[in-house]
C-alpha positions in Angstrom: 105.5 75.1 96.6 104.0 77.5 99.0 105.7 79.2 102.0 105.6 77.4 105.3 107.9 79.6 107.4 107.5 83.3 108.2 109.9 85.6 110.0 107.3 88.2 111.0 109.2 90.9 112.8 109.8 93.1 114.6 111.8 95.5 112.4 115.4 96.2 113.4 115.7 93.1 115.5 118.1 91.0 113.4 115.5 89.6 111.0 117.7 90.5 107.9 120.7 88.7 109.4 118.7 85.5 110.3 117.0 85.5 106.8 120.5 85.8 105.3 121.9 82.9 107.2 118.8 80.7 106.5 118.8 81.6 102.8 122.3 80.1 102.5 121.2 76.7 103.9 120.9 74.2 101.1 117.4 73.0 102.3 115.9 76.5 102.6 114.3 78.6 99.8 113.9 82.2 100.9 112.0 84.5 98.6 113.4 87.7 97.1 112.5 90.3 98.1 112.6 89.2 101.7 109.5 91.2 102.6 106.6 90.8 100.2 104.1 92.1 102.8 101.3 90.1 101.2 99.4 88.9 104.3 99.1 92.2 106.2 95.9 93.3 104.4 95.4 96.0 107.1 98.3 97.8 105.4 97.3 97.4 101.8 99.7 100.0 100.3 102.7 97.9 101.1 101.5 95.2 98.7 101.2 97.9 96.0 104.9 98.8 96.5 105.8 95.2 95.8 103.6 95.1 92.7 101.6 92.1 94.1 98.1 92.1 92.7 96.9 88.7 93.9 97.8 85.4 95.4 99.3 84.2 92.0 101.7 87.2 92.1 102.7 86.3 95.6 103.2 82.6 94.9 105.3 83.4 91.9 107.9 84.6 94.4 108.4 81.0 95.4 108.3 79.4 91.9 112.0 78.5 91.9 111.7 76.4 95.1 112.7 72.8 94.5 110.5 70.2 96.3 113.3 67.7 96.1 115.7 69.9 98.0 113.9 72.7 99.9 112.2 71.4 103.0 111.6 75.0 104.2 110.1 77.7 102.0 110.3 81.1 103.7 109.7 84.8 103.6 110.3 87.5 106.2 107.9 90.4 106.3 108.5 92.4 109.4 105.1 94.1 109.4 103.3 90.9 110.1 103.9 91.0 113.8 102.4 94.5 114.1 99.5 93.6 111.8 96.2 92.6 113.5 95.3 90.2 110.6 98.5 88.8 109.1 99.0 85.8 111.4 95.3 84.7 111.0 95.5 85.2 107.2 98.7 83.0 107.0 97.2 80.3 109.2 94.1 80.2 106.9 96.4 79.8 103.9 98.7 77.3 105.6 97.6 75.9 109.0 101.0 74.3 109.6 102.9 77.6 109.1 105.8 78.3 111.5 106.4 81.8 112.8 109.7 83.3 114.0 109.3 86.6 116.0 112.4 88.6 116.9 112.3 91.1 119.8 114.5 93.9 121.0 114.6 96.5 123.8 112.1 99.1 122.6 114.2 101.9 123.8 116.8 100.8 121.3 114.4 99.6 118.6 112.5 102.8 118.2 115.5 105.0 117.2 116.9 102.3 115.0 113.6 101.9 113.2 113.4 105.7 112.8 116.8 105.6 111.0 115.5 102.9 108.7 112.4 104.9 107.9 114.7 107.8 107.1 116.6 105.5 104.8 113.4 104.4 103.1 112.4 108.0 102.7 109.1 107.4 104.5 110.3 109.8 107.2 111.4 113.4 106.7 112.1 114.4 110.3 115.9 114.0 110.8 116.0 114.0 114.6 114.5 110.9 116.3 113.5 113.1 119.3 111.6 115.4 117.0 109.9 112.5 115.3 109.0 111.0 118.7 107.4 114.3 119.7 105.5 114.5 116.4 103.6 111.2 117.0 100.5 112.9 118.4 100.2 115.4 115.5 100.7 112.5 113.0 98.0 110.4 114.7 95.7 113.3 113.7 96.9 113.1 110.1 99.3 116.1 110.3 103.0 116.3 109.3 102.8 113.1 107.2 105.7 113.0 104.6 104.5 112.7 101.0 106.5 109.5 100.4 105.1 107.7 103.5 102.8 104.9 102.4 101.5 104.0 105.9 101.3 106.8 108.5 100.7 104.2 111.2 104.4 103.2 110.8 105.5 106.7 112.1 104.0 105.9 115.5 107.3 104.8 117.0 105.8 104.0 120.4 103.3 101.6 118.9 105.7 99.9 116.5 108.1 99.2 119.4 105.5 98.0 121.8 106.1 94.3 121.3 104.4 92.9 124.4 100.9 93.3 122.9 102.0 92.1 119.5 103.6 88.9 121.0 100.5 88.3 123.1 98.3 88.4 119.9 100.7 86.0 118.1 100.6 83.5 121.0 96.8 83.6 121.1 96.5 82.9 117.4 99.2 80.4 116.6 99.9 77.0 118.2 102.8 77.1 120.6 104.9 74.5 118.8 104.6 76.6 115.6 106.1 79.8 117.2 109.7 80.6 118.0 110.6 83.8 119.9 114.2 85.2 119.6 115.4 88.0 121.9 117.9 90.2 120.1 120.2 90.2 123.2 120.7 86.4 122.8 121.1 86.7 119.0 123.8 89.3 119.4 125.7 87.6 122.2 125.6 84.1 120.6 124.3 84.0 117.1 125.6 80.5 116.5 123.5 79.0 119.3 120.4 80.9 118.3 120.9 79.9 114.6 121.3 76.2 115.5 118.2 76.3 117.7 116.3 77.9 114.8 117.4 75.1 112.5 116.1 72.6 115.0 112.8 74.4 115.3 112.5 74.2 111.5 113.5 70.5 111.3 116.7 71.3 109.5 120.2 69.7 109.8 123.0 71.8 111.1 125.0 73.1 108.0 128.1 73.8 110.1 127.9 77.6 109.7 130.5 79.4 111.8 130.5 82.9 110.4 127.7 85.2 111.4 128.4 88.5 109.7 126.5 91.7 110.5 123.7 92.4 108.1 121.7 95.6 107.5 123.5 97.6 110.2 122.9 101.4 110.6 123.3 103.0 107.2 122.3 105.9 105.0 122.3 107.0 101.3 125.5 108.4 99.8 123.4 110.5 97.4 119.9 111.2 98.7 118.8 112.9 95.5 119.4 109.6 93.6 117.6 107.6 96.3 114.6 109.9 96.0 114.5 109.3 92.2 114.4 105.6 92.7 112.3 105.2 95.8 109.8 108.0 95.2 109.4 108.4 91.4 106.9 110.8 89.9 103.4 109.3 89.6 103.7 108.9 85.8 106.8 106.7 86.3 105.8 104.9 89.5 104.5 101.7 87.9 107.4 101.0 85.6 109.9 101.9 88.3 108.2 99.5 90.8 108.3 96.7 88.2 111.9 97.4 87.5 112.7 97.3 91.2 111.0 94.0 91.6 112.8 92.5 88.6 116.2 93.6 90.1 115.2 92.3 93.5 114.4 88.9 92.1 117.5 88.6 89.8 120.2 90.2 91.9 122.5 91.1 88.9 126.0 91.4 90.3 126.8 94.8 88.7 123.5 96.2 90.1 124.3 94.8 93.6 127.8 96.3 93.4 126.3 99.7 92.5 123.7 99.5 95.4 126.5 98.8 97.9 128.5 101.7 96.6 125.5 104.0 97.0 125.0 102.8 100.6 127.2 104.0 103.5 127.6 103.1 107.1 126.2 105.8 109.4 126.2 106.2 113.1 122.9 106.5 114.9 122.1 109.8 116.7 122.4 109.2 120.4 119.3 110.0 122.4 119.3 112.4 125.3 119.1 111.1 128.9 115.8 112.9 129.3 114.2 111.3 126.3 115.6 107.9 127.3 113.9 108.2 130.7 110.7 109.2 129.0 110.8 106.2 126.7 111.5 103.8 129.6 108.4 105.1 131.3 106.4 104.8 128.1 107.4 101.2 127.4 107.4 99.9 131.0 103.9 98.4 131.1 104.4 96.8 127.7 107.8 95.3 128.6 106.1 93.8 131.8 103.5 92.3 129.6 106.2 90.9 127.3 108.1 89.5 130.3 104.9 87.7 131.4 104.3 86.3 127.9 107.8 84.9 127.7 108.2 83.8 131.3 111.4 85.8 131.3 112.2 89.1 133.1 113.1 91.8 130.6 112.3 94.7 132.8 115.9 95.7 133.0 115.3 97.2 129.6 113.2 99.9 131.2 114.9 100.3 134.5 117.1 103.4 135.0 120.7 102.8 135.9 
């Protein structure tokens, strides 16, 4: 079986939670890892991190899908919405593909995403404000962390500018194959959003009533250990990547327990009023574009007060 459903982003908008809920539905097969990043060929180094050499490697992620039971076969790579080629590549592979895009106030998304980049060790600037100020230098190729695979992902303003990304998605994909979810709605009533998503996918309601938080703000308990696993020396990189993929796919209970113990909740650094005002001004035109695309006024996201 080949995938027919793609949660394509944006990062830090609830995609992990929605994927978690869907994966528990008896008629859904969701690949592990959630984000294979196969179709965003404009970001080729991501595919290397997943040890995917070709289409056969990618399709092997779905080999356990059961055609007698799984009417939806899904993955959830959050870089696809930002990619300029992923949606077109997916539609060439499967013209009937369905896309779910999840959106969030960019003023909240950008610092949340920075924290996730810190967790992945792709970012070495601790303060979000300092990282925001570093965008211009990084666009010139300066101040790029050694572990960062795609410097474009350190452009926080571009990552969180969702209006242009949604406009591209809607130009490329048929309207009845696209579902847009606003994080505000998902947070306030996850049950309703989940049931509407099931209807979009042609799935029966499984009666789910518990919608636990997934992938909230977090950090490493031991950063030195995280560096050894996430950024191994070049001589060990290939075997470590293979081992990580094997552990992702098999989810051994003792390994999952250790991973949880090494992870810890961490509060996000608040942004200053001055930076918040600056970000609101930066994102205003893009939020207006997004509002027009959705036919829904979201400009309160970037209005002071």
